C-alpha positions, -999 to 999 in steps of 0.1 A, spaced: 209 -232 -655 173 -234 -653 161 -249 -684 157 -259 -660 170 -253 -701 147 -268 -669 141 -280 -655 121 -299 -644 100 -314 -659 72 -321 -682 45 -332 -659 16 -339 -679 4 -304 -695 -29 -317 -696 -31 -341 -665 -42 -321 -636 -12 -329 -618 18 -346 -627 32 -376 -646 70 -375 -637 72 -346 -610 96 -319 -612 96 -291 -632 126 -288 -653 142 -258 -644 176 -249 -650 188 -249 -684 152 -262 -694 131 -249 -668 97 -241 -680 70 -246 -659 37 -245 -646 39 -260 -612 5 -270 -616 14 -289 -646 51 -299 -636 71 -303 -669 101 -325 -669 129 -326 -696 141 -351 -717 175 -362 -731 180 -353 -765 202 -362 -793 216 -342 -821 224 -356 -857 247 -385 -868 259 -412 -849 291 -419 -832 299 -450 -809 316 -440 -775 327 -464 -751 328 -455 -714 349 -471 -688 355 -465 -652 390 -448 -661 379 -428 -693 366 -431 -726 377 -452 -755 369 -449 -788 365 -487 -798 330 -497 -812 320 -529 -790 301 -535 -757 317 -556 -729 320 -555 -695 358 -552 -678 370 -557 -646 401 -537 -632 414 -530 -596 400 -498 -580 425 -471 -575 415 -471 -539 420 -502 -512 388 -497 -489 391 -505 -453 367 -503 -425 379 -466 -418 369 -454 -452 332 -461 -450 304 -461 -425 285 -486 -447 309 -517 -446 314 -539 -419 354 -543 -412 354 -581 -421 344 -571 -456 372 -548 -465 395 -561 -486 411 -545 -518 385 -542 -539 380 -551 -574 353 -532 -595 333 -537 -626 324 -514 -649 303 -515 -679 316 -503 -711 284 -492 -727 282 -489 -768 267 -451 -762 252 -436 -793 261 -399 -795 258 -375 -819 283 -360 -841 266 -342 -869 303 -329 -882 336 -331 -869 349 -309 -840 381 -294 -827 385 -269 -800 399 -236 -803 437 -235 -810 455 -224 -778 481 -202 -798 464 -171 -791 444 -165 -760 421 -138 -742 438 -119 -714 407 -92 -711 379 -82 -731 367 -46 -733 332 -46 -747 312 -17 -759 273 -25 -768 248 -1 -788 214 -17 -787 186 -3 -809 153 -10 -796 134 4 -827 155 -13 -852 165 -44 -835 198 -40 -847 231 -35 -821 264 -23 -828 292 -34 -810 332 -26 -803 357 -47 -784 393 -47 -778 407 -78 -766 441 -80 -749 455 -112 -761 485 -134 -752 502 -149 -783 517 -183 -771 532 -190 -802 539 -173 -839 510 -177 -861 494 -160 -893 462 -169 -880 437 -161 -851 407 -183 -850 378 -175 -824 341 -181 -823 315 -160 -838 280 -166 -853 252 -143 -868 276 -111 -866 287 -89 -895 322 -82 -891 328 -46 -900 366 -40 -892 398 -56 -876 427 -48 -869 458 -64 -842 482 -40 -823 513 -56 -812 528 -48 -775 551 -23 -794 523 -6 -813 524 -21 -848 491 -24 -866 485 -54 -888 452 -60 -906 440 -92 -915 441 -103 -952 412 -123 -951 383 -127 -929 364 -157 -931 334 -167 -912 326 -205 -910 289 -210 -901 288 -245 -899 318 -246 -873 306 -210 -857 342 -197 -863 359 -165 -870 393 -170 -889 416 -141 -895 445 -145 -918 472 -119 -915 494 -129 -941 526 -126 -918 533 -145 -886 519 -126 -854 551 -125 -829 550 -140 -795 537 -118 -769 512 -95 -759 489 -74 -780 453 -63 -787 427 -72 -813 399 -49 -822 366 -56 -839 337 -37 -851 304 -55 -856 270 -56 -859 241 -80 -848 205 -87 -848 183 -82 -814 170 -116 -827 135 -131 -814 150 -165 -807 157 -161 -772 194 -166 -777 227 -146 -777 217 -110 -775 179 -110 -782 146 -89 -778 118 -94 -753 85 -80 -760 64 -66 -732 32 -46 -726 31 -17 -705 5 10 -697 18 46 -699 -9 59 -676 -42 58 -662 -69 53 -687 -43 49 -716 -40 20 -740 -13 -3 -734 18 1 -755 40 -28 -769 78 -23 -757 110 -41 -760 138 -49 -739 172 -63 -749 185 -94 -732 213 -119 -730 210 -159 -728 247 -166 -738 247 -201 -723 256 -226 -732 275 -215 -765 257 -180 -777 280 -155 -765 294 -158 -801 261 -143 -810 269 -113 -793 305 -107 -796 334 -126 -815 352 -144 -784 370 -178 -773 336 -190 -762 348 -221 -741 340 -225 -707 379 -232 -697 390 -195 -714 385 -177 -686 391 -141 -681 380 -106 -673 356 -81 -689 350 -43 -692 316 -36 -703 298 -5 -717 263 -1 -729 254 27 -748 217 39 -748 194 65 -766 169 69 -739 168 81 -700 141 59 -694 156 28 -702 178 5 -671 209 -10 -681 223 -38 -662 252 -62 -664 274 -85 -641 288 -59 -623 275 -25 -608 277 10 -628 310 27 -623 301 57 -644 274 72 -666 277 103 -685 257 118 -716 279 121 -753 282 159 -759 275 152 -798 247 128 -798 234 134 -761 233 93 -759 241 78 -726 270 58 -720 270 32 -689 300 18 -680 302 -10 -655 330 -22 -631 358 -51 -643 342 -84 -636 360 -113 -619 379 -140 -641 350 -159 -657 336 -178 -689 320 -162 -715 285 -177 -712 284 -161 -677 281 -125 -691 249 -108 -689 234 -74 -702 198 -61 -697 184 -28 -716 146 -23 -706 121 -7 -686 121 -23 -648 112 -13 -614 129 -29 -587 131 -36 -548 164 -39 -529 177 -50 -495 211 -61 -484 219 -93 -470 235 -101 -435 266 -103 -450 262 -71 -468 257 -79 -504 233 -54 -520 204 -76 -536 180 -63 -560 150 -79 -578 140 -62 -610 103 -65 -622 82 -50 -650 72 -16 -642 43 -15 -617 50 -47 -606 80 -43 -578 60 -56 -548 57 -91 -568 95 -92 -564 94 -90 -525 91 -130 -519 124 -137 -542 142 -108 -525 137 -123 -491 145 -158 -503 180 -143 -519 189 -124 -489 187 -154 -468 206 -177 -489 234 -158 -497 244 -157 -459 235 -193 -457 256 -204 -487 286 -181 -471 283 -202 -440 280 -237 -456 310 -233 -481 328 -211 -456 334 -187 -488 320 -151 -490 300 -143 -524 328 -123 -543 308 -97 -559 295 -65 -543 257 -71 -557 237 -95 -574 205 -87 -592 176 -109 -601 154 -100 -629 124 -112 -647 124 -112 -685 89 -116 -704 106 -139 -731 129 -164 -718 134 -202 -730 151 -211 -698 136 -213 -663 166 -191 -652 204 -184 -662 228 -179 -634 249 -153 -649 273 -140 -624 255 -109 -606 226 -106 -630 207 -138 -627 180 -138 -653 146 -155 -645 112 -164 -664 85 -141 -647 69 -173 -636 101 -182 -620 106 -150 -598 73 -130 -591 50 -137 -566 14 -120 -564 0 -130 -530 -35 -131 -546 -25 -151 -577 6 -171 -571 -3 -206 -560 16 -225 -529 35 -248 -552 46 -221 -577 61 -202 -546 80 -233 -535 92 -235 -567 102 -202 -570 124 -206 -538 139 -237 -553 149 -220 -587 164 -191 -565 185 -212 -544 194 -234 -576 207 -200 -592 225 -186 -564 244 -219 -557 259 -215 -593 274 -183 -581 298 -203 -561 294 -238 -578 296 -232 -618 309 -194 -617 336 -192 -591 344 -228 -600 337 -240 -634 338 -274 -655 368 -273 -677 344 -285 -707 306 -293 -711 316 -331 -707 315 -322 -668 281 -300 -669 267 -320 -642 295 -305 -619 272 -273 -620 239 -287 -625 237 -319 -607 254 -302 -574 231 -271 -579 202 -291 -582 213 -309 -547 218 -277 -528 191 -258 -536 172 -286 -516 195 -278 -487 188 -241 -484 151 -244 -488 149 -268 -464 169 -245 -439 147 -214 -449 111 -233 -450 113 -266 -430 71 -265 -432 80 -275 -471 94 -312 -461 114 -305 -491 137 -335 -491 107 -357 -490 94 -340 -519 131 -345 -535 123 -384 -541 94 -375 -560 106 -346 -579 144 -351 -586 152 -391 -576 122 -407 -595 122 -389 -628 160 -399 -632 154 -435 -626 125 -432 -652 149 -418 -677 178 -439 -667 166 -475 -673 161 -466 -709 186 -480 -733 188 -445 -746 198 -430 -719 234 -419 -711 261 -419 -684 265 -389 -662 296 -379 -676 292 -379 -714 316 -368 -737 305 -338 -761 322 -319 -788 302 -299 -811 280 -272 -797 253 -288 -815 256 -315 -790 258 -297 -758 222 -288 -751 213 -326 -752 229 -331 -721 208 -307 -699 184 -334 -689 172 -354 -661 205 -372 -661 227 -340 -657 205 -325 -630 184 -352 -613 204 -384 -613 237 -357 -608 215 -347 -574 204 -381 -564 241 -394 -564 251 -366 -548 227 -369 -518 240 -406 -518 274 -396 -515 263 -369 -487 247 -398 -465 282 -420 -471 305 -392 -461 284 -375 -438 275 -337 -436 304 -323 -416 331 -339 -442 309 -328 -471 312 -292 -462 350 -297 -455 353 -312 -490 333 -283 -509 354 -256 -489 384 -274 -503 374 -281 -534 362 -240 -540 392 -227 -522 416 -249 -542 402 -241 -578 383 -205 -575 384 -185 -604 395 -221 -624 383 -249 -643 378 -285 -632 372 -319 -637 349 -343 -619 380 -360 -606 390 -328 -586 356 -329 -571 365 -362 -556 399 -356 -545 387 -329 -523 360 -351 -509 385 -378 -503 409 -354 -486 381 -342 -466 363 -375 -456 392 -401 -456 369 -425 -478 373 -438 -512 351 -411 -528 365 -417 -560 364 -456 -563 326 -457 -555 315 -429 -573 331 -435 -607 307 -467 -610 278 -440 -605 290 -416 -629 307 -434 -657 284 -460 -662 250 -453 -679 220 -467 -657 217 -481 -625 211 -516 -608 182 -532 -592 189 -551 -559 169 -582 -554 163 -595 -523 156 -632 -507 154 -639 -472 151 -669 -451 144 -671 -413 169 -689 -393 155 -691 -357 152 -655 -344 174 -641 -372 167 -631 -407 191 -645 -434 188 -621 -468 207 -625 -499 211 -596 -518 220 -595 -556 226 -568 -580 222 -565 -617 215 -539 -641 178 -527 -643 162 -524 -676 129 -507 -686 119 -536 -709 126 -562 -681 157 -577 -701 187 -590 -684 218 -570 -696 242 -584 -715 273 -570 -696 284 -577 -661 279 -541 -648 285 -537 -613 283 -508 -588 296 -503 -556 261 -499 -537 256 -485 -501 228 -507 -489 211 -500 -457 182 -520 -439 154 -510 -415 130 -531 -398 97 -528 -379 109 -526 -349 130 -496 -359 113 -482 -390 133 -450 -386 164 -462 -380 189 -479 -402 197 -513 -385 224 -525 -408 246 -513 -437 269 -528 -461 283 -521 -497 276 -548 -519 307 -546 -540 301 -579 -558 274 -599 -577 260 -609 -544 263 -609 -507 247 -623 -475 233 -603 -448 220 -616 -412 199 -594 -394 194 -603 -356 165 -605 -339 142 -603 -366 112 -623 -361 95 -640 -391 65 -617 -390 84 -584 -391 93 -564 -421 126 -558 -435 130 -529 -457 161 -521 -479 170 -485 -489 151 -470 -463 147 -432 -468 151 -440 -504 187 -424 -506 202 -454 -526 201 -446 -563 187 -482 -573 154 -502 -576 146 -530 -550 132 -561 -558 114 -581 -529 97 -617 -531 59 -618 -525 62 -628 -490 82 -596 -481 60 -575 -502 31 -587 -481 43 -577 -449 43 -544 -459 4 -542 -465 -2 -534 -425 23 -510 -423 13 -491 -452 -22 -489 -438 -11 -483 -404 15 -458 -416 44 -473 -392 62 -474 -425 78 -438 -428 64 -416 -460 98 -422 -479 95 -459 -476 61 -459 -485 65 -442 -516 96 -459 -525 80 -491 -521 54 -483 -543 74 -466 -568 100 -495 -574 70 -522 -571 56 -499 -601 90 -502 -620 89 -538 -618 54 -538 -630 63 -516 -659 94 -540 -670 70 -573 -668 86 -584 -637 53 -582 -618 16 -583 -631 1 -548 -628 -28 -565 -609 -3 -562 -578 4 -527 -581 -33 -524 -582 -39 -541 -552 -9 -525 -535 -24 -490 -539 -56 -499 -526 -36 -501 -492 -29 -466 -495 -66 -452 -494 -65 -436 -460 -29 -423 -469 -24 -382 -455 11 -375 -467 11 -352 -501 46 -367 -512 34 -402 -510 2 -392 -529 26 -376 -554 39 -410 -561 6 -428 -562 -6 -402 -586 22 -405 -606 15 -443 -612 -23 -435 -619 -13 -411 -643 10 -435 -665 -18 -462 -662 -42 -439 -672 -23 -431 -701 -20 -466 -709 -54 -476 -704 -68 -447 -725 -59 -474 -753 -85 -499 -740 -123 -499 -740 -127 -500 -704 -105 -466 -697 -139 -460 -675 -135 -489 -653 -102 -476 -642 -117 -442 -639 -138 -455 -612 -110 -476 -592 -92 -442 -593 -124 -422 -578 -127 -450 -553 -91 -448 -541 -92 -411 -536 -125 -407 -520 -112 -407 -483 -81 -385 -487 -109 -362 -508 -133 -363 -480 -109 -348 -452 -96 -324 -471 -125 -306 -484 -127 -276 -509 -118 -248 -486 -85 -246 -464 -83 -247 -428 -71 -217 -408 -43 -236 -395 -38 -258 -424 2 -270 -434 13 -262 -469 18 -300 -479 -20 -303 -473 -26 -270 -494 -6 -289 -524 -25 -321 -516 -59 -305 -522 -48 -292 -556 -34 -329 -565 -63 -346 -553 -91 -322 -567 -72 -323 -600 -71 -360 -602 -107 -366 -595 -116 -342 -621 -95 -357 -646 -113 -393 -636 -147 -376 -641 -158 -374 -607 -193 -361 -609 -198 -341 -576 -159 -326 -580 -169 -314 -620 -200 -300 -604 -183 -282 -576 -156 -272 -597 -184 -255 -625 -200 -239 -595 -170 -222 -581 -160 -213 -613 -191 -191 -621 -184 -175 -592 -149 -168 -601 -155 -154 -638 -184 -133 -622 -162 -120 -597 -183 -130 -565 -157 -155 -552 -124 -157 -565 -107 -191 -569 -77 -195 -547 -47 -198 -568 -40 -232 -556 -73 -245 -569 -75 -226 -602 -57 -250 -624 -78 -282 -613 -108 -264 -614 -99 -248 -652 -94 -285 -665 -124 -300 -648 -148 -273 -661 -131 -275 -697 -134 -314 -695 -175 -312 -698 -175 -277 -716 -185 -265 -751 -173 -234 -771 -190 -211 -750 -167 -225 -719 -136 -222 -745 -143 -186 -752 -149 -176 -711 -114 -192 -708 -100 -171 -736 -115 -141 -722 -97 -150 -688 -65 -153 -705 -66 -120 -722 -73 -102 -690 -49 -117 -671 -19 -97 -660 2 -120 -644 22 -147 -664 14 -173 -640 -22 -172 -644 -20 -172 -684 0 -203 -682 -22 -219 -657 -50 -212 -682 -34 -216 -717 -23 -255 -705 -55 -261 -692 -71 -258 -726 -61 -293 -738 -87 -306 -713 -113 -301 -736 -134 -330 -747 -145 -314 -782 -125 -326 -809 -136 -295 -832 -124 -270 -803 -93 -290 -794 -81 -281 -832 -90 -240 -824 -68 -245 -793 -37 -259 -814 -42 -231 -837 -43 -207 -808 -11 -221 -798 3 -208 -828 -10 -172 -826 7 -140 -816 -15 -143 -782 8 -171 -771 46 -163 -763 69 -187 -785 84 -199 -753 46 -211 -742 34 -223 -776 50 -257 -768 32 -263 -737 -2 -254 -753 2 -279 -777 15 -305 -753 -18 -302 -731 -38 -314 -763 -13 -341 -768 -17 -354 -734 -54 -363 -736 -69 -396 -755 -88 -372 -781 -59 -348 -785 -32 -373 -790 -36 -379 -826 -48 -343 -835 -12 -330 -818 6 -356 -836 -9 -348 -870 -8 -310 -859 31 -314 -856 39 -331 -884 15 -303 -905 36 -275 -890 68 -291 -886 85 -265 -909 75 -236 -890 82 -253 -853 117 -260 -869 120 -221 -878 108 -212 -844 127 -237 -825 154 -254 -841 182 -272 -824 166 -260 -792 154 -278 -761 117 -264 -765 115 -286 -798 127 -317 -781 100 -313 -752 77 -308 -779 86 -339 -797 88 -360 -764 50 -352 -755 36 -354 -788 47 -388 -795 57 -410 -765 21 -416 -753 9 -441 -779 13 -476 -777 12 -494 -809 41 -507 -830 25 -490 -861 26 -455 -848 61 -461 -834 73 -471 -870 54 -440 -885 71 -419 -860 109 -432 -872 98 -430 -908 88 -393 -902 121 -382 -885 140 -401 -910 125 -382 -936 124 -347 -917 157 -341 -901 152 -319 -869 183 -315 -853 185 -316 -813 157 -343 -813 175 -376 -823 176 -390 -787 143 -376 -778 128 -396 -809 149 -429 -800 134 -425 -762 100 -418 -775 98 -447 -795 113 -472 -769 84 -459 -748 59 -466 -773 73 -505 -777 74 -506 -740 39 -495 -736 25 -517 -764 45 -546 -748 30 -540 -714 -6 -534 -730 -1 -569 -746 11 -585 -715 -14 -575 -689 -44 -563 -709 -72 -587 -702 -58 -593 -665 -66 -555 -658 -97 -557 -674 -107 -587 -653 -94 -571 -618 -112 -536 -627 -144 -555 -635 -146 -570 -601 -146 -536 -584 -174 -519 -601 
């Protein structure tokens, strides 16, 4: 799911281009591509210690490191990485982490004494009163005699219940008990229900809520005709993932309880479009009330969280894929042409996946629909995929290139779920990463196939791989596979670990076994488990069978352990050969050595200056340390570990090896992925205190002639983090001058206006460079931005969509109240939600504190959708002047924010970005004290991570403050 819930992502809402790099989409994805937003891990209330082993989980409360014989003997035939001489029976060490997990209340899964076999569900939404009526008949199988039926229900009024046995006997419950805390409906019948088939009939009502979960209402504005005033209208929409089907109808709301559904929607207007997972099979008008009764075809066997219903006014465009699937993209009325790009992508993606998986899409149609109010980025409901408008609609005149690229990725991600998640579903949320990590990898496969000009796999490293490393080195991270229980715990694992680390280790696995065996394994996995549920081990088993490689042994070290290793390298010249010693240990953000002896099975590859684009040697580091001899590598030649930045680990080089890369960076003989990987690894060493900050400042100067967009994204990530850190000093202006000097060359090369034959990546790079120079206060850039902004406002020369975000921020950074009011006018006149996002998320760039307070008030007003409020506040929090204001505003408005977003990922995002950019122990203590006194479910781990980041910032500043000042002063 794209929330994306994300995602993707928060790249600085305020910074012109991004600190982290990737819009978190899937279950959490809220994005503004120009301001890439990333997700954060979140924790729910309470604390329980769970220990993770290579073979499973333990509830003992300790932290140690265990050594155990792996299940698989490793031979040369098993791995392309391991020389034959190295293969003996392998003994792997697995860390057992004392993992803080949320346990707010005891939890048990639903009993299996009664299970559903089929739902017949009727819904009657009223878009005037915002109430819906529901009726369902559930065919059930009673596996053992019981006097109770227990299922899930939340926020529903149960009007009547009866049970009918196979023989026609009717039994009514003596007691209907609803446990709000446990989100359960307990029907007590007073007598045993006999074993066998029967049916459970329930009548109920519920609210079309405004919380963007369950069955809810979405508000939009339509213009009935030319010259007429706009009219506010509503649609009824579902968001049932992860555990919100129970808000729509009583059900067994667990992913492993899969069955079929017949869905009927009853409407009171002929103008409304009714959609569900399957095509319409009949539509008739009731004789007595004149209501439309729309009945949909029976669904395949599926989980409750994939059920979808949408009722509202929509236009659509349609086409058929090459393999005959009807594809429609539904848009707001009057905007059908904005669905063309997504339609093109979807019709091409379906045949691509059919070929890749060797399994056809199993439904006769698929609809993609843009929803005005949607907390996630997108949701993969089978046959009816829901999206934020900004993740689906493309206006050729107003949609930026980076947004268009993002839409291609999101469409690819959600359609991958139609196989990997919908056809085959994880058994429980512990294995969520099977859905999200895999879809986050495969989306890049299909976009690389459709749009090779995007160079999307290079962007994978900055958008997916690096954000995962940044989160996973914290002590408050978690393993990819993390046990969850109560529904309140589930949202916390829709984060950069499940999505981005999951995708990164699958990319590493794909490289390890090769594409051909990977595809065979995927087909085997999907064929063997279609319409069923799986565990992680089922995937490893299929890939092992296809590749004849020890996938389970290798991958368990990456999915069941928290964190990742750093590979330390030393070298010695022996005649014409180079001897390397590589050593692994757990990498920690604070630079500390891990108390446990964690070990991973690490595929380690090497390249050299003789063959920069080839792997000249490979091995698997299966012990703490190993020696490698590279033949015919002269003393002056560089040796690169982890070429292509595929292995999920950091590399630490000694100074002499690092120095050898400088010329290769200048000359660009070192490939782009290796240039950016080298810089990012060094920057991580700086943050951890292993290397002085001055060393990374020196290395970045070697990139002054860099021309690759993705490498500049990595440089920009470093600049963004340094900018935040040094905003706590009195010499911030010296750093801005350093940044301006660094980017002068690339800015001059690109200019302001695109060339006719310009590449997609140069278009993205121009936006990044202008945005960063504006942020650094470059006078020429700000002056040109003001000039072009005036032409845009007057209508003389509209700004290209790719330049609007950086121009808006540059102009606001030196603007006054008049500038602010002009931006508000543009916001109110904008018809495209993408443009509203661009404007609202730029407002925090204004330098006047009095106006920043108005921005915060505007964020909470009716003019800003609840889904977007969070990001307007964040835009203020990302600035030096706004940081304290936003944190104070959060505290003063805590109760209202809780009422809007309680237990949701949007609240966690807001907490993260209004707290983590401080750099003093006093503020960390203040934040900890506030959240101790103000219980905020769903934010516990976010608070822990933010406070950990503040402590890291404070230590970093104390460690290098004076050395940075001295170095920057020399460059004035």
